[in-house]
ZAMARGU-4260 file (C-alpha; in steps of 0.2 Angstrom, whole numbers, plus 5000, padded with zeros to 4 digits):
<rodrens>
0) 4941/4994/4647 | 4949/4978/4653 | 4965/4986/4657 | 4956/4999/4668 | 4946/4984/4677
5) 4963/4975/4680 | 4970/4991/4688 | 4955/4993/4699 | 4956/4975/4705 | 4975/4977/4708
10) 4972/4993/4718 | 4958/4985/4729 | 4968/4970/4732 | 4984/4980/4737 | 4973/4991/4749
15) 4966/4976/4757 | 4983/4969/4760 | 4990/4985/4768 | 4975/4986/4779 | 4977/4968/4785
20) 4996/4971/4788 | 4992/4987/4798 | 4979/4977/4808 | 4991/4963/4811 | 5005/4975/4816
25) 4994/4984/4828 | 4988/4968/4836 | 5006/4962/4838 | 5011/4978/4846 | 4996/4976/4858
30) 5000/4958/4862 | 5018/4962/4864 | 5014/4976/4877 | 5002/4965/4887 | 5013/4950/4888
35) 5029/4959/4893 | 5026/4973/4904 | 5017/4964/4918 | 5029/4949/4916 | 5045/4960/4917
40) 5039/4969/4932 | 5034/4953/4942 | 5051/4944/4937 | 5061/4959/4941 | 5054/4960/4959
45) 5056/4941/4961 | 5074/4943/4956 | 5077/4958/4967 | 5070/4948/4982 | 5056/4961/4985
50) 5042/4948/4981 | 5043/4930/4987 | 5039/4916/4974 | 5024/4911/4986 | 5015/4926/4977
55) 5010/4921/4960 | 5011/4932/4945 | 4991/4933/4944 | 4990/4937/4963 | 5003/4951/4961
60) 4994/4959/4945 | 4978/4959/4955 | 4987/4967/4970 | 4993/4981/4959 | 4976/4984/4951
65) 4968/4984/4968 | 4981/4995/4975 | 4978/5009/4964 | 4959/5009/4969 | 4962/5009/4987
70) 4976/5023/4986 | 4963/5033/4977 | 4950/5030/4990 | 4963/5036/5003 | 4966/5052/4993
75) 4947/5055/4992 | 4944/5052/5011 | 4957/5066/5014 | 4948/5078/5002 | 4931/5074/5010
80) 4937/5073/5028 | 4952/5084/5029 | 4966/5082/5043 | 4960/5095/5055 | 4951/5082/5065
85) 4957/5076/5082 | 4951/5065/5096 | 4950/5072/5113 | 4955/5057/5121 | 4937/5052/5126
90) 4932/5047/5109 | 4924/5064/5105 | 4930/5072/5088 | 4936/5090/5088 | 4935/5100/5072
95) 4947/5113/5076 | 4963/5114/5067 | 4971/5119/5084 | 4964/5105/5094 | 4977/5097/5105
100) 4981/5079/5098 | 4992/5065/5107 | 4997/5049/5100 | 4991/5033/5109 | 4999/5016/5109
105) 4992/5006/5095 | 4989/5020/5084 | 4994/5016/5067 | 4998/5027/5052 | 4995/5027/5033
110) 5005/5039/5022 | 5005/5044/5004 | 5022/5051/5005 | 5032/5036/4999 | 5032/5025/4984
115) 5041/5010/4977 | 5040/5000/4961 | 5024/5009/4956 | 5015/5006/4973 | 5011/5020/4985
120) 5009/5020/5003 | 5017/5015/5019 | 5011/5010/5037 | 5019/5010/5054 | 5013/5007/5072
125) 5015/5019/5087 | 5022/5009/5102 | 5023/5023/5115 | 5038/5033/5122 | 5039/5043/5106
130) 5043/5028/5095 | 5036/5019/5080 | 5039/5002/5074 | 5039/4998/5055 | 5046/4987/5041
135) 5054/5000/5030 | 5059/4992/5013 | 5070/4980/5004 | 5087/4979/5012 | 5081/4984/5029
140) 5074/4974/5043 | 5060/4978/5055 | 5065/4992/5067 | 5059/5005/5079 | 5064/5024/5078
145) 5059/5041/5084 | 5041/5046/5079 | 5047/5064/5077 | 5062/5059/5065 | 5051/5047/5055
150) 5037/5060/5053 | 5050/5073/5047 | 5059/5061/5035 | 5042/5055/5028 | 5034/5072/5025
155) 5050/5081/5019 | 5059/5067/5011 | 5062/5065/4992 | 5049/5051/4990 | 5030/5053/4986
160) 5021/5067/4979 | 5029/5084/4978 | 5014/5092/4985 | 5000/5086/4996 | 5010/5074/5007
165) 5001/5068/5023 | 5002/5055/5037 | 4985/5049/5043 | 4983/5043/5061 | 4971/5028/5064
170) 4965/5022/5080 | 4955/5007/5085 | 4940/5008/5097 | 4948/4998/5110 | 4962/5005/5120
175) 4966/4988/5127 | 4968/4981/5110 | 4979/4995/5105 | 4991/4992/5120 | 4992/4974/5116
180) 4996/4977/5098 | 5010/4989/5102 | 5017/4978/5115 | 5018/4964/5102 | 5026/4975/5089
185) 5040/4980/5102 | 5043/4963/5107 | 5043/4954/5090 | 5048/4968/5078 | 5058/4980/5087
190) 5071/4968/5094 | 5070/4953/5082 | 5074/4963/5066 | 5064/4952/5053 | 5069/4954/5035
195) 5058/4963/5022 | 5049/4953/5009 | 5031/4952/5002 | 5025/4934/5003 | 5009/4926/5001
200) 5005/4920/5019 | 5000/4935/5030 | 5002/4925/5045 | 5020/4919/5041 | 5033/4927/5053
205) 5048/4923/5042 | 5047/4940/5032 | 5038/4956/5035 | 5032/4971/5025 | 5024/4987/5032
210) 5005/4983/5032 | 5008/4965/5037 | 5018/4970/5052 | 5004/4981/5059 | 4991/4968/5054
215) 5001/4954/5064 | 5003/4966/5079 | 4984/4966/5081 | 4980/4948/5075 | 4993/4940/5086
220) 4995/4954/5099 | 4977/4958/5102 | 4969/4943/5096 | 4957/4938/5081 | 4942/4947/5090
225) 4952/4963/5086 | 4950/4960/5068 | 4936/4968/5058 | 4935/4952/5047 | 4938/4934/5048
230) 4944/4933/5030 | 4963/4935/5029 | 4970/4943/5014 | 4985/4935/5003 | 4993/4952/5002
235) 4988/4967/5012 | 4987/4984/5004 | 4994/4998/5015 | 4980/5009/5010 | 4967/4995/5015
240) 4975/4992/5032 | 4962/5003/5042 | 4948/4992/5036 | 4955/4976/5043 | 4955/4982/5061
245) 4940/4983/5072 | 4933/5000/5076 | 4946/5009/5067 | 4944/5028/5064 | 4955/5042/5057
250) 4959/5053/5071 | 4972/5065/5065 | 4982/5070/5050 | 4999/5077/5049 | 5003/5087/5034
255) 5018/5095/5026
</rodrens>
């Protein structure tokens, strides 16, 4: 009887030990995953020169979490309000997919047809004469190019989703503000060729990234009163750019 009791006690002790070890292993795996995945991503982007050290790791992780939310909202908007909507030039919305649409200076774009380092979306601004101005990506400086060429490369290029690519056109309520923003973009970004980098000061003109370029075109070109909010973001999400400029509405969608 004593022998049986000893065996039972030994078995229970061994079982408790195995459960404890398994729990510790699981916790170690979880802690290792949590501690390395975000750190490696951030450090890699710093080393590659995509992020400036003025952006903290905490700010970048928060940006990535928010970026997913805003991108999902953009996708939802396109489902709820599909791209057969155009502006007739007088502010009236036309629901016909065959409605004539013309770009206007100061119109800016958000597209889902691009991705980089787990982030989705890109912005550019229309400056007239068939041209857009943008901050493309690491290794490229701010530039102007043909809208037709940019649209074709964006919708039919290899980046972004394989299906459901689109470019949304946003327009502020003030035509004058749009003109001023476009003129600022041409003067300061088309000819000066500022290098690409994501930094923690959206008003800084040392580096540019896509949403920051458009934001600065309105903030500095059209003035603070053209902005929807007095609060300035640390890093601006491409998908959240329309919400920062006063009176902005989606007026058209180009689709593949």
